[in-house]
N, C-alpha and C positions, 0 to 999 in steps of 0.2 A: 384363981386363974381359971378361965373358961377356954379350953382348947377346941378348935374346930378344924376338921379336915374338910375343906370346901370343894374338893374334887376327888371322888373315888369311883372308879369304874367297876362297881361290883358285878353287874350282870355281864359285862364284857370279859372280866376275868373268869367268871364261872363258865361262860360260853367257850373260852379257850381251854378249859379243863382244869382250872385252879379250884382248890377247895378253900374258900375264904374263911371257913370256920377254923382253919389251922393257922398257926403262926407261919410267917413267911419262910422261916428256917426249915420248916417241916414240909413245905410244898416242893414238889419236883420241878425241875426246869421244864419249860414248855417252849418248844421251838428255839432252843438254845438261849432262852431268856430266864433270868433269875427272878423269882417272886419278890415284890417290894414290900408287901404288907398283907396281913391277915387281920381279922377282927380281934383275935386275942392280943395282937401287937398294939392295936389302937387302945384297947382297954388298959394294957400295961402302961402305955404312954399317957394315960389320963385324958384321952380324947373324949369330950362330952357330947359332941354333935358331929355327925357325918352327913355331908350332902352328896348323895349318890347321883352320879351323872347317868344319863341315858345315851349310850353311844352304840350305834349300829354300824358295823364295818361294811365297806363295799364287798361284793362277792369275790373275794380273793383269798379268803382264809378258810381252808377246808370246805370249799364250795358252799359257804354260808354267807349271809348278808344280802344287801340289796343289789339290784341290777339296774334300776332306773332312778332318776331323781325323785319321782313320785314315791317310790318305795323307801328311799332314804329319809323322806319326811314322814313316813308312817312306820316307825320301828316295830310296831306290833305285828306287821306282816312279814317281817324278816325271818327266815328260817332259824329256828332255835332261840330266837330272842325272848319270847314270852316264857318259855321254860327256864331259861337262864335267869330272867328277872324274877320269876317266882321263887327260885332257889335262893337268889341273892337277897331278896326282900325278907324271906323267911329267916335267913341267917342273921340279917340285920335286926329283925324284931327280937330274936333270941338274945343277940348282943345287947340290945337296948333294954331288955327285960320287959318288953311289951308283948301284948297278945294279938293286937290288930292295928290296922292303919286307919287313919281318918283321911278322907279324900275331899278336896275342894269340889264344889258343885260342877265346875266346868270340866272335871276329869271323869264324869260319869261313865263314858264309854270305856275308858281305861280300867276303871274300878271293876267293871263286869268281867274283865279278864282274870281277876284275882279274887274270886269269891271266898276262898279259904283264908284270906288275909284281911277281910273286912268284917266289921262287927255289925 
């Protein structure tokens, strides 16, 4: 059986203060919300593929996020997003046992934001 998690907000969870490298049970509550998953939980559950989503919140969470529609469609400009995505992608690479990401040609501008994750 091949199990897929087709929607995982890794960077958003990191941006909110979660440590996705820990099981959900070991993550503290954030804004009165309980963690739902960590990468170790996915491994324990036999999840073979994770599709990480790119979600950038509007500026209403700890003064982070986008303020205009244009910013909403350009997540790399949102405060804290790139650092959160860098941490989340690094955690996912460790989870997957990989050392780098392969990028599609049309993502060249995004690839430049993460030089330490590309080979």
